[in-house]
N, C-alpha and C positions, 0 to 999 in steps of 0.2 A: 634422322630423329625419326622414329615411328608412331603413330597411334597419338593417342589425345595427350593434347598439352597438360600440365599439372603446375599448381602450383603449391604453398606450403600450407593454403587454406582448406586446400582439395584434398592435399595429403591430411591436415586433420579430420577433415571429415570422414575420408574413407577410414582410418584408424577407428571412432566413433560408430561408423556404421556402415560395408561398403553397400549396404541400400540409398543409403543417404546419398553420396557422394553421384552413385548412377541416376537417381532422381534428379538432382542439382543438377546435372549436364544433358540428360534425357530430355524433364521435364518440369524445366524451372517453372512455369505457370503454376504448379501446383505451390507452391513454395509461399509460406505463410508464417513472417518473421510476427514474433508477441511484441506489442508494448514494449514487457522487461527486458528483449531483445535488445529493440533499440535505444532504450535507456543507457544498456550499457555498453553498444557501441559509443555514445557521446562522450561517456565517462572515460570512454577508452581513449578515444581522440583530445579530450582533453589534457590528461594527465601526459601523453605524447608530445604535448605541444610544449608541456611544461618543459618534457627531457631535451627538446632542439633548445627553450631557453636557458639553457644551463651551460649549453654547449655554445657559445654568443657568435661563435669565428665559424660556425659550419655550413656546408653546404647543403642545401635542401633538391634534390632529384626529383623535380616534378613531373609533368606528361605521364600523367595518369591515364590518359586513355590513348598513348601509343606507348606499350613499353619498348618496342625495340629503341625509340629514340631515348627514354630512359636508360637501357642499358649501353647507349651510347654515350650519354652524359656521364653515367657513371664512372667509365674507363676516362674519359677525358677530365674528370674531375679528380682521378687518382692521380692519372698521368701531369696535371698542371700543377696538383695541390696536395704532394702528398702527406704535407705534414697538419693541414683541416681535417676535421671533424665531417661525415657524408651521413647527410640525412636520408631516409628512403631510399641507399644503396639498392643498384637493381642488377641482380644476375640470374642466369639458367643456364643450367646443363643439361643436357640429355633429355629435352625440354619440360625443365621443372624449373620453375621462376620462383624465384624469392628476392624480397625486398626488404633491406636489413634496417630497422629503426634507427640504431644509432650506430657507425662504425669508428670505432676511435684511432687514432695514429700514434701509435705505442713506439721505443728505441726496439721492440721486438717485435712486431708487427702488427696486426690489429686487433683492438678490442672488440669484439660481436655484442652486441648489448641489444637483445632484445626488452623492451618497455610493459610492462603488462599493469593495469590497472587494481588486481590484485592485492592482497594482502601476506601474501605469502606465496610460497612458487609451488607448485600443483605438478602431478606427473605431465599431464600429455602439455606443460610448459617446456619442458624436456627435452620432449619428441620435437616440439615445434624448433627448440633452438639446435639439437640434431639436426634437422635439415636443412638449416641457412648453413650450419658450418660445413657440412657435405659438400654444397654445392660453391658455395667460397673454394673450398680446398681443391676443388675441380677445376678453378679457375684459376686456380695459382695464387689465390690471395693469401700470403702468410697470417696467421692467427695468434698472438700471445694468448688471450685466452675468450672464455665465452661464458656470456652474464645473463643473467636475467636481473633488470630493475623492478623491485616492487615498490607498491606504497609502503613506508612505513609507519604505523599509526601512533607511534610515540612524538613523531615533528611536531611542533610547535611556530605557528604562522606568526610572525609581530607585524605581520602589516606592511610590511617595508618593499615590498616586490621582491622578496631576496626567496626561493626556494630550494638554496643548498640544504641537503636533508630530506625534501619530501621523501627521495626513492630511496633504497636502499639495495645496491646491486650484490648478489649472490653468484659466486665462481661455478657454472657445471663441469670444469674442465675436466675430472673425471666421470661422469657418468654420460658425457658428449662421446668421449671415447671409445666407450663400448658400446654405444648406437651406431658408431659412422659406419660399420659394416654391414648394418642392418639395413639401412635407406635406399641402397639399391632394390634389396627384395620386395620393399614396400610398394618402389614407384613402378615393378614390374608387376606385381598383383595388382595393382590400383587399375592399369592400365586393361591388365588382363580384364580385370571384372567389369570395365567398360565396355568393352568391346563386346561383351556376349549382351544376354536378355536377362531384364531385371531380377536382380538379387533376390531367391527365397529365404527371408530375412524373418525372425518370427519376434515379432513386438519385446520386448525385455530392458533391463537394467540402462542399455543404452539409449535410448530412447531419450534419454534425459541426462547424461554422464559420458561426458564436462559439461553439454549445454543440453540444452532441450530442442530436439528434433525438429525443422519446422517442416516436416512432410509428417507429422503426428495422423494429421486429420484426413491423409491420403492413405497411410495406412490402416487407419481405424474403421474406414468408409463401410466395410462390408462386418465387421466383425460382429457378431451377435454380444448386446451388453449380459454380462454374466449377472444370474437373478442374487440381485443384492438384497439382504433384507433389508424392510422397511426402518428399523431401528437398531444398526452395525453398531457392537461393541465400542466405535469409538464414540460413544457418545457418554461413554460412561466417564464420568467426570476426571480426569487424572487417574486412571485408572494405570496400572505399570505396564510397560511394554513384555515383560516376561508373564506377568497375569494375562494378560490379551493370548499370548501366544500359547500359555497352556489349553484355553478355554475353547482358542480355534482347534487345539489339537484332539479338542473332546467332545467335537463337533456341536459345540456352542456358537452362531453366529447372530442371532439376534439377544438384542440386549435385552428384551422383555425376557427369554427363556432363563437367564444367568443363572444359579443355584443363588442363595443369600449368603451364603460362608463366602462370596466371595467379594461382596460388595460392603463397602463402609455406609453411614447413614443418608449421606449426600447420594450415593448412587444411588440407595434404594428409593430414593424420593421419586428420583427420576426413571426409574424405573415402571414405580405406582403409577407415575402420570401417563408413561409411553404407554404404558398395558392399557388405561381409564380412555385415552386421548381424547384428556378435558383438561384444562390447565388447574393448577394449585397456585392458590393461592392467600396466605395465612392472613385474613381482612382486620384482624385483629390487632396483632404485632405491628404488622405495617404500620397500619393508620396510626395507631399510639407514636411510632418514632417518627414518624413525618409530620405528622401534627404538632409535635414540639419543637419543631424549628421555626422559629422567629421570620418575621418579614422586615426588611428585604431581605428576600434571597435573591443570590448571585448565581446562575449558571453558566460555567464556566469552559471553554476547552480552546488547548491550544496544538498549534501547528507547528510542527519545526522541521529543519532542513539539514541533512549531514551532505558535507561536500568531500568529493576524492581530494581534490585541490582548494583547500581554504583561501577564502575569501576575504577575510577580516580578521581581525588581529587577537592573537591569542585562543585558537581555535585550533583545534586538533583533525587532519584527515579522517572521515567515516567515525568519529569518535564525538565530536562536538554536536550537539543538539542545538542549534541555532534557532531558537524562538522568530516567528516573523510574523505570526498571525495569533490573534485573538478574537475569540467569538462571546459574547455574554448579553447569559435573556435575564433581564432585573425583575422578579416577581416585586413589587411593590407596596402590592396590596394582595389578597387573596383573588388570584385570577387577575390579574391587570398587569400587564406586562409592556416591557419597552426593552430596546437593543440597542448593545453599542458593541460596537467592532475598533478594532486598531487593522492594518492590512498593511505592511511597508514594500512599497513594490519599486522605490527608488533605483534601488540594486547600492546603496550605502548598506553600512552597517544596520539591521532594523533592531537591534538588541536594548539600545537606551530609549528611544522613543517606546518602543514594548513595553520597557518596565515602568515610563513615565506615564504613559498612559493609561497602563493599567493601576497602576496604584492612584491615578485620580477618578477613576470610577470607583475603585473599590476602597476608597477613603470614608469608611464608615464603620456602620455594624451590620450583622444580620452575615448569614451562611453562607460560604464560599462553596456553590454545591458542582461539586465533578464527578467523573465514573472513570473510576481507577487512581486514586489520588497519587499514589510514586512516580507517575509522571509529572504533572502538573506540578506538584509539591518541589520537586528535582532541580525542573526547570523554576522554580523560583529561587532557590537556593545559591542553584548558580547564577542569576542575576544580581541575589545580594553577595556573595562574595564577588562579583565583577566589580558590581558598586558601589563601593562602601557608604555613599552618602544616600543611600537608598537601600541601605541596607535593612534600616528597623523598620521604613513603612513596609518594604516587602512582607520581613517575618511578618509581622501585625496579619497581613495576608493568609498567609502559613498556617497561621492560630485557628485562623476561622475556617480552614479546608473540613468539610463535612464529605463522604465518599459512598457515592448512591449506589455502587458496586456491590460493594457485601450486603448491604441494606435489602437490594434486589435478589441476590443469590441467597440470600435463607429464607426469603419472605414468598419469592413466585418463582415458578417456571412452567413454560407451556410445551408440547410435543414438541412444536415446530421449531423449537429452539437447538434442538438435539443436543442437547449437552452442554451448550455456549450462552454464557450471560453477556459476550459483547454485546453494547450497545444496539448494534446493526443487524443480531440475531432479536434481541427483545423487542427491540421497536416494530418490527410486521407483527407483532401479538396483541401489541398494547395499541397501537396507530396506522392501521393497513393505510387510514388516507395519506401517509408522511412515506417517503421513499429516497432511496437512491439512485435507483434503476437509472433514469432518464437525466441525471446531474452533468454535465461537462467534466467537472471532477468528483469521484466518488466514491472516492477510499483516499487513504491515507497516502497510500505511495504514487495515488494521481495527484495526491495536493503536494508532495515534493517535486515529480515532472514538471507539474504547471509553473509553480514557482523559479522554478531553477530554468524555463523556458521563458520569464517572465522578466529577468533579470540579465538575461543573455543578450550581449549588446548588437545581434542578427535579426532579433526578433523584430517583426513588424508591430508598431505603433498598433494595429487594427487587431490582431491576433492576441497581444499583449495583453488588450481590452477584455476578448472574450474570457482570458483566461484569468483576467482577475475578477473577475464578473461572477466565473462559475468556484472560484475561491471562494467570496463572499457566500454563496447560495450555500455551499458543502458547508462550511464552518457552521452559518449560522443554522440549519439545520440540526447540527449534532447539540446543540447546545437549546435549540426548542424539543427534541426529543427527548433532551434528559428535563425538560419541563414538562411535559407529555408524562415520561414516566413517574417522574414527582408526585404527580396529580392522579394517578392512576394509584399508586401505594398509599395514598394518603384517602380513595374511595374515589375515586372518579370511574368515569363510565369505560365499559372495558365492550367494543364491538368484535363478534366473532360470526365466522363465515361456518355453514356447515351446508350438508349436499343437499338437503330440502330447506326452503323456506331460509329466514334469517332469524339471528337470535340479536341479546343486546343483552350484557351485565351490569348489574351495578350490584356492589359491595357482594360479590359472590352468588347473589340474587340472578337466573337467567329467565329472562323475558318473552316467549314467542311472540311474533309478531306476522303478521300474514305478509306474501310476498308483495301482492297488489296494493297496500296501504303501506308499501316506504315510499320515501319521500321520493319525487321524482328523478330520474337521472342525470338533469340537468345543475341540482342543485346538490353538492358535496355535503352533506350535515348524516351527522348520529342523531339519534335519536332517542329518549329514553322516556318512559311513559310509567305512571305509578302504578298503574293496572296493566289488564294481559291485552287488551286491546287499545288501537287506536284510529278516531274518525279521521273520513276526508277533510274535516273542519280542521283537526289538528294539524295535517300535512301544509293545507293552504296557506296556516300562521307562522308555518318552519318556511314554505319558500318564502314568504312575504319579511320574515329577519333578514333570513339567510340574501336576499336581495338586496336589503339595508346595509349589509353589512359588507358585501362583495364592492358597494360601492362608494366606500368611503376611501381616503387618500391615503398614500402608501405610506404616508408620514402617520397616521391614527393608530395604524394596523397593517402591520407589514404584509409583503406578499406572500412568503411562505405560511403567516400566521393566519392567513385568510380561508384558507382551506382546515381549517381548526373549527366545527362547530356544534357546542353541546347543546341541548336548547333541552329546556323543560316548560312547556305552554299550559301544566296547571296551573292554577292560583298561587299562590306565594303559599298561600296560608294552607295549601291543601297537600303541598310537599313533604313529603316524608321525614320524620326530623333528622332522622340518620344521614339526609341528603346534603350533606353540609356543602361537597364539592360541586355537584348539580346546582346548589343554590347559587354560589360565587360567580359560574359561569354566567347561570343568567342573567344575575346584578349586572356583570360585567358586560355581555352582549347582547342580553335577552330585552332591556329596558329601548 
């Protein structure tokens, strides 16, 4: 054997891009594996473990750090136990090493089975199997068939530890036979590329197909950033791909320049706001809708997990969204909030305690306010179907749901939202003092990954506690964000940053405030005044009230909520009549 040692994974990397393999071998220090890729690896390990448990008499070839020993152990296992399955069977030919997930003996030879956590056979899977089959055939291993086992999403786990049916095997014999003659050329060319200088390959679709390349940062290090318009066509909400292609072909790159004939009403609104650079709020309509909602108000958000390997009864891989956490900010009177939460981290099925605790807290009257109701309502309906004795109470909750998303979408848009009305796009424009950037758990994907890690038996207690607190803070912020948004829509205060100076908006009226009179840096507060100026005495009053609030215990005002300071220190009698939102917040925290 001459040249560089290869493996199935290295051939896969080379097939994606020769430059990727070259960097992987010669400059491995440049490799950057994303969190998403790490999660995919972990899911793959879990599916692989199930595949092994489905063959209880199998022999596992270890020696991960000594592949020569693994090859010898494989030979010994085949010789001594020709009737037993072998896991991670290790072979090499001409310097190309492969490890077979499952090698099953049959009367006609071995079934080579590659196990994947995907839900279907993908083209590169066939290449993987062909490489393995070629090496095994060169080692004289008779193959009865070559198969790929992927996750079958129609499988329903019964909670009894029986995973027969989780994996669906697909025979690839015909496809493999057509590739066996090609594999030697792959091996030869891969070695040739590794022996030369760094391949000069431009970035393209291969950078993300079939995987995101871990060397993208290196390849883009000296690339000039393309001159992209401030408002690309992608901000035009729900514009079809064909329309975008036509506009690009006609030279339209900036959404602000698109002719009106291409735009619907929502897209025209986005264009107008983007051109003006100023937010748009239909004050009257938004305030009317929100003011009609009675108290108490329940701001509700769920977190769920989908698993490749189902853990609890009556769940399907990648399909069943198991709710494990809810957060609810209860506004029991104007401006007065109380927080409740459920988070099931025991590892047991969280659905029953999730549903029972939800009913206990929401058992009453008042709107249940969510953001994108299809998600929460669907989960509640699923729980009602799962637990007939709770169905009536859960259905009553669903009847009270009010969706804040369409209210926001109809009445508010800010240029910085870039065509999106997701809560994470809206929140920075109406509550810049809140944010997800520095949280341990910062998005839904992080939440699923954190929960999966918390319930994993090998996760340390200390790390699980850190992740648990991260989940608490993240979900709490989601419902606090909805409360802030509701207050804004019904007439609360909106802070805006400008290039020079600072301004504040209340009910759409902008008030300029000199920088030197803004609340001092050590106090996170937003100030609204009924006039156009603010005095030093006003600033001192703000500081005194803010300090008194931050000294209160966590049980009285949550840590996340302490960052929320809306004040008006004009006497109550001097407040403008329309400043109802400012008045209620002053009553709650200013007295």
